[in-house]
C-alpha atoms as an extended CHARMM CRD file, in Angstrom:
* protein
*
        48  EXT
         1         1  MET       CA            153.6620000000       97.4550000000      109.1020000000  PROA      1               0.0000000000
         2         2  PRO       CA            152.8240000000       98.1870000000      105.4380000000  PROA      2               0.0000000000
         3         3  PHE       CA            156.4800000000       97.6630000000      104.5340000000  PROA      3               0.0000000000
         4         4  ASP       CA            156.4840000000       94.2870000000      106.2730000000  PROA      4               0.0000000000
         5         5  ALA       CA            153.3800000000       93.4010000000      104.2600000000  PROA      5               0.0000000000
         6         6  MET       CA            155.2280000000       94.2830000000      101.0410000000  PROA      6               0.0000000000
         7         7  ARG       CA            158.1230000000       92.0570000000      102.0890000000  PROA      7               0.0000000000
         8         8  GLU       CA            155.7120000000       89.2110000000      102.8010000000  PROA      8               0.0000000000
         9         9  GLN       CA            153.9810000000       89.6740000000       99.4470000000  PROA      9               0.0000000000
        10        10  TYR       CA            157.3260000000       89.5530000000       97.6580000000  PROA      10              0.0000000000
        11        11  ALA       CA            158.2870000000       86.3620000000       99.5060000000  PROA      11              0.0000000000
        12        12  SER       CA            154.9100000000       84.8070000000       98.7090000000  PROA      12              0.0000000000
        13        13  ALA       CA            155.3100000000       85.6380000000       95.0310000000  PROA      13              0.0000000000
        14        14  VAL       CA            158.7330000000       83.9930000000       95.0040000000  PROA      14              0.0000000000
        15        15  ARG       CA            157.3670000000       80.8710000000       96.7250000000  PROA      15              0.0000000000
        16        16  ALA       CA            154.5020000000       80.7390000000       94.2130000000  PROA      16              0.0000000000
        17        17  GLY       CA            156.9630000000       80.9480000000       91.3300000000  PROA      17              0.0000000000
        18        18  LEU       CA            155.6980000000       84.3030000000       90.0620000000  PROA      18              0.0000000000
        19        19  ILE       CA            159.0670000000       85.9430000000       90.6920000000  PROA      19              0.0000000000
        20        20  GLU       CA            162.4260000000       84.2830000000       90.0610000000  PROA      20              0.0000000000
        21        21  CYS       CA            164.2130000000       83.1200000000       93.1960000000  PROA      21              0.0000000000
        22        22  SER       CA            167.3540000000       85.2640000000       93.0310000000  PROA      22              0.0000000000
        23        23  LEU       CA            169.5800000000       86.6240000000       95.7710000000  PROA      23              0.0000000000
        24        24  LEU       CA            170.4470000000       89.6520000000       93.6380000000  PROA      24              0.0000000000
        25        25  ALA       CA            166.8080000000       90.4540000000       92.8800000000  PROA      25              0.0000000000
        26        26  SER       CA            165.9100000000       89.9990000000       96.5380000000  PROA      26              0.0000000000
        27        27  ALA       CA            168.7050000000       92.3360000000       97.6130000000  PROA      27              0.0000000000
        28        28  ARG       CA            167.6020000000       94.9480000000       95.0620000000  PROA      28              0.0000000000
        29        29  PHE       CA            164.0080000000       94.7200000000       96.2690000000  PROA      29              0.0000000000
        30        30  GLU       CA            165.0620000000       95.0560000000       99.9120000000  PROA      30              0.0000000000
        31        31  ARG       CA            167.3260000000       98.0270000000       99.1360000000  PROA      31              0.0000000000
        32        32  LYS       CA            164.5680000000       99.8650000000       97.2400000000  PROA      32              0.0000000000
        33        33  LEU       CA            161.9800000000       99.0800000000       99.8870000000  PROA      33              0.0000000000
        34        34  GLY       CA            164.3790000000      100.2330000000      102.6150000000  PROA      34              0.0000000000
        35        35  GLU       CA            164.8860000000      103.5220000000      100.7920000000  PROA      35              0.0000000000
        36        36  LEU       CA            161.1350000000      103.9690000000      100.4220000000  PROA      36              0.0000000000
        37        37  GLU       CA            160.6480000000      103.2030000000      104.1160000000  PROA      37              0.0000000000
        38        38  ARG       CA            163.2820000000      105.7670000000      105.1420000000  PROA      38              0.0000000000
        39        39  VAL       CA            161.7190000000      108.4420000000      102.9000000000  PROA      39              0.0000000000
        40        40  ALA       CA            158.1910000000      107.7130000000      104.1180000000  PROA      40              0.0000000000
        41        41  LEU       CA            158.9350000000      107.3060000000      107.8240000000  PROA      41              0.0000000000
        42        42  GLY       CA            162.0240000000      109.4470000000      108.3020000000  PROA      42              0.0000000000
        43        43  PRO       CA            163.4340000000      109.0350000000      111.8090000000  PROA      43              0.0000000000
        44        44  TRP       CA            160.8360000000      106.3710000000      112.6490000000  PROA      44              0.0000000000
        45        45  ALA       CA            162.1080000000      103.9700000000      109.9550000000  PROA      45              0.0000000000
        46        46  ARG       CA            163.8180000000      100.8800000000      111.2450000000  PROA      46              0.0000000000
        47        47  GLY       CA            167.5900000000      100.8240000000      111.0390000000  PROA      47              0.0000000000
        48        48  LEU       CA            168.5880000000       97.9280000000      108.8190000000  PROA      48              0.0000000000
């Protein structure tokens, strides 16, 4: 749930124009967040 909230906050910031709308930046964010989720939750992390 907290990781979904971070994804929603990122999307909201993009929609508000605070963060550039970029597929590469979005992919980097998702990759880093996925890594953080796997480290924090271990076997309970979702498989992306």
